[in-house]
C-alpha positions in Angstrom: -2.3 -1.7 -18.1 -5.1 -3.9 -17.8 -8.1 -2.2 -17.0 -11.2 -2.3 -18.6 -14.8 -1.3 -18.5 -16.0 -4.9 -19.2 -15.3 -8.1 -17.3 -16.1 -11.6 -18.5 -15.4 -15.0 -16.9 -15.4 -18.2 -18.9 -15.0 -21.8 -17.9 -12.7 -24.2 -19.5 -10.3 -27.0 -19.1 -6.2 -27.4 -19.1 -4.2 -30.5 -19.2 -1.6 -31.1 -16.6 0.5 -34.1 -16.3 -2.0 -36.1 -18.0 -4.9 -34.7 -16.0 -7.9 -32.7 -17.4 -8.7 -29.9 -14.8 -11.5 -27.2 -14.8 -10.3 -23.8 -14.4 -11.9 -20.4 -15.3 -10.5 -17.2 -16.8 -11.1 -13.5 -17.0 -10.9 -11.2 -19.7 -11.5 -7.5 -20.3 -12.6 -5.0 -23.1 -13.6 -1.5 -23.1 -16.0 -2.5 -26.0 -18.3 -5.2 -24.8 -19.1 -8.2 -22.7 -18.4 -10.3 -26.0 -14.9 -8.7 -26.3 -13.8 -9.5 -23.0 -15.1 -13.2 -23.4 -13.0 -13.1 -26.2 -9.8 -11.8 -24.6 -10.8 -14.4 -21.9 -10.3 -17.2 -24.4 -7.1 -16.1 -26.1 -5.6 -16.1 -22.3 -6.9 -19.4 -21.7 -5.5 -20.4 -24.9 -2.2 -19.1 -24.2 -2.1 -21.3 -21.0 -2.8 -24.4 -22.7 0.0 -23.6 -25.2 2.7 -23.0 -22.5 1.7 -26.2 -20.7 2.0 -27.9 -24.3 5.6 -26.6 -24.3 5.1 -24.1 -27.1 7.4 -21.2 -26.1 5.7 -17.8 -26.3 6.2 -15.5 -29.2 9.1 -12.6 -28.6 6.5 -10.0 -28.7 4.2 -11.6 -26.3 4.3 -10.8 -22.8 2.3 -11.5 -19.7 0.7 -8.6 -17.7 -1.4 -9.2 -14.7 -5.1 -7.8 -14.8 -6.4 -5.2 -12.6 -9.8 -6.1 -12.1 -11.0 -3.2 -10.7 -13.9 -0.6 -11.1 -12.9 2.3 -13.2 -14.0 5.5 -11.4 -12.0 8.0 -13.9 -10.0 8.2 -16.7 -7.9 11.3 -16.6 -6.2 10.6 -19.8 -5.1 7.2 -21.9 -2.2 6.6 -19.6 -3.8 7.5 -16.1 -6.8 5.7 -14.6 -8.6 5.9 -11.4 -9.8 2.6 -10.0 -11.4 1.2 -6.4 -9.3 -1.3 -4.9 -10.2 -4.3 -3.0 -10.6 -2.6 0.2 -12.2 0.3 -1.0 -9.8 3.3 -1.5 -9.3 5.2 -4.9 -6.0 4.3 -6.5 -4.2 6.0 -9.7 -2.9 3.7 -12.2 -0.1 5.5 -14.3 1.4 3.9 -17.4 4.3 6.4 -17.0 4.4 8.6 -14.1 6.7 7.0 -11.3 4.9 6.8 -7.9 7.6 5.3 -5.3 6.5 4.2 -1.9 9.3 4.2 0.3 8.5 2.7 3.7 11.8 2.6 5.4 15.2 4.3 5.0 18.4 2.3 4.4 19.8 1.8 7.5 23.9 1.8 7.6 26.1 -0.2 9.8 25.8 1.9 12.9 22.1 2.2 12.4 21.9 -1.6 13.6 22.8 -0.2 17.2 20.3 2.4 17.4 16.8 2.3 18.0 14.4 2.2 14.7 13.7 5.1 13.2 9.9 6.4 13.4 8.2 9.2 12.8 9.8 12.6 12.0 13.2 10.7 12.5 12.5 8.4 9.6 10.7 10.7 7.3 14.0 12.7 7.8 16.3 10.2 7.0 14.1 8.9 3.8 14.4 12.5 2.4 17.9 12.7 2.8 18.4 9.4 1.0 16.2 10.6 -2.0 18.0 13.9 -2.3 21.4 11.9 -2.3 19.5 9.4 -5.0 18.9 12.4 -7.2 22.2 13.8 -7.0 24.1 10.7 -7.7 22.1 9.0 -10.2 23.2 9.9 -13.8 19.5 9.0 -15.4 17.6 11.4 -12.8 20.1 14.3 -13.8 17.4 17.4 -15.1 14.5 15.7 -13.6 12.4 16.8 -10.3 11.2 14.9 -7.5 8.1 15.7 -5.3 8.0 14.2 -1.6 5.1 13.6 0.5 4.7 12.5 3.9 2.2 9.3 4.0 0.8 7.5 7.2 3.6 5.3 7.3 6.6 6.4 5.2 7.5 8.6 2.1 5.6 9.1 -1.2 8.2 10.2 -4.2 6.9 11.3 -7.6 9.7 11.8 -10.2 8.7 14.3 -12.7 10.5 15.3 -16.3 10.2 11.9 -18.2 7.9 8.8 -18.7 9.1 5.5 -17.2 8.5 2.0 -18.5 7.0 0.1 -15.4 8.3 -3.2 -17.1 11.7 -2.4 -17.7 14.7 -3.6 -15.5 16.4 -0.1 -15.5 13.1 0.8 -14.0 13.5 -2.1 -11.2 16.9 -0.9 -10.8 16.1 2.5 -10.1 13.1 1.6 -7.8 16.0 -0.4 -5.7 18.0 2.7 -5.6 15.4 4.6 -4.1 14.7 1.6 -1.5 11.2 1.0 -2.9 8.9 -1.4 -1.2 9.8 -4.5 -2.7 6.2 -5.9 -3.0 5.3 -2.2 -4.8 8.1 -2.9 -7.1 7.2 -6.2 -8.2 3.5 -5.5 -8.8 4.7 -2.4 -11.2 6.2 -4.9 -13.6 3.5 -7.5 -13.6 0.8 -5.0 -13.6 2.4 -2.7 -16.3 1.9 0.4 -14.3 2.7 2.3 -11.3 0.0 2.9 -8.4 -0.6 5.4 -5.9 -3.5 5.4 -3.6 -5.6 8.8 -3.7 -7.8 8.1 -0.6 -7.3 7.0 3.0 -7.5 3.6 4.2 -10.9 2.7 5.9 -9.5 1.3 9.1 -7.6 4.2 9.8 -10.5 6.4 9.9 -12.3 3.6 11.8 -14.8 3.1 8.8 -16.1 -0.2 8.6 -14.1 -2.4 6.3 -15.7 -3.9 3.2 -14.2 -6.1 0.6 -14.8 -4.9 -2.7 -16.2 -7.4 -5.2 -15.8 -6.5 -8.8 -17.3 -7.4 -11.0 -20.3 -7.7 -8.6 -22.4 -10.4 -10.0 -25.4 -9.8 -7.7 -27.9 -6.7 -7.2 -27.5 -7.2 -3.4 -24.0 -7.1 -3.3 -24.1 -3.8 -5.5 -26.6 -2.4 -3.5 -24.1 -3.2 0.0 -21.3 -1.6 -1.8 -23.0 1.5 -2.9 -24.1 2.0 0.6 -20.5 1.2 1.8 -19.0 3.9 -0.6 -21.6 6.7 0.7 -20.4 6.0 4.3 -16.8 5.9 3.3 -17.0 9.3 1.1 -18.7 10.9 4.3 -15.8 9.9 6.7 -12.9 10.6 4.2 -13.6 14.2 4.0 -11.7 14.9 7.3 -8.6 13.1 6.3 -5.7 13.2 3.7 -3.7 10.7 2.2 -0.4 12.2 2.1 1.1 15.7 2.8 3.5 17.4 0.4 7.2 17.9 2.2 9.1 19.7 -0.8 10.6 19.3 -4.0 14.1 18.7 -5.2 15.7 18.9 -8.3 14.1 20.9 -11.4 11.1 22.8 -10.8 8.9 20.9 -13.5 5.1 21.1 -13.9 2.8 18.0 -14.8 -0.8 18.3 -14.9 -1.1 15.0 -13.2 0.6 15.6 -10.3 -1.1 18.6 -9.7 -4.5 16.4 -10.2 -2.9 13.8 -7.7 -2.2 16.6 -4.8 -5.8 17.6 -5.4 -7.6 14.7 -4.8 -5.3 13.4 -1.9 -5.4 16.7 0.0 -1.6 17.1 -0.1 -1.9 20.9 1.1 -5.2 20.5 3.2 -3.5 20.0 6.6 -5.9 17.4 7.3 -4.7 14.3 9.4 -3.2 11.4 7.2 -5.0 8.2 6.8 
């Protein structure tokens, strides 16, 4: 996961088809702004090398930045950040979170009304249960299911998963995970789970989060918005626990997730 305390932007140039173009690159580090600038320079140089036709090293892989403010480091593999619209998000390097917005539809389902509400949730839960029972690599594991505002969240417990592995991508497809979510897991090298409600669902003023914030005025505006957002979200939950399937396993990060999302609070979903 490219999630850092310090971010620095540098300017530079690249040559594309004989033309010199001015570009910028961000770099990150947990040590200092100088270390972040050095990281940015390395990434910019990597782009130049590829444009020049130099093949990447076998051990070199691209990982997209998650340039978001760090709110908490639960442990070395689980970090909480604030996303672009202001919600807190758990980024995990190994705990498999799956967002499932729609059930898989069979042939006859195409002639029925699109499932919504409780029917949609029940269909997704049934399909997750079937996937757990028929997928060899999931034997001995457990899954916890949660209702969200627009679908179901599943957390697979009992082993760590590699977000960038093809086997993980295949597993996400079996669960009918949202395709954009699946693609981002691979690009960003982590699984993401929103912990706090979306602002517009609480009728809270929307706010585009910029990070790093280059001016004091932006920082003041942001902090004022966070105060209003935190007050509003006390009345809502992000997900609601439905049931557990498979092995009854304990995971401290899942326990932490349930507390932060209000999964057993009974509050309205947002």
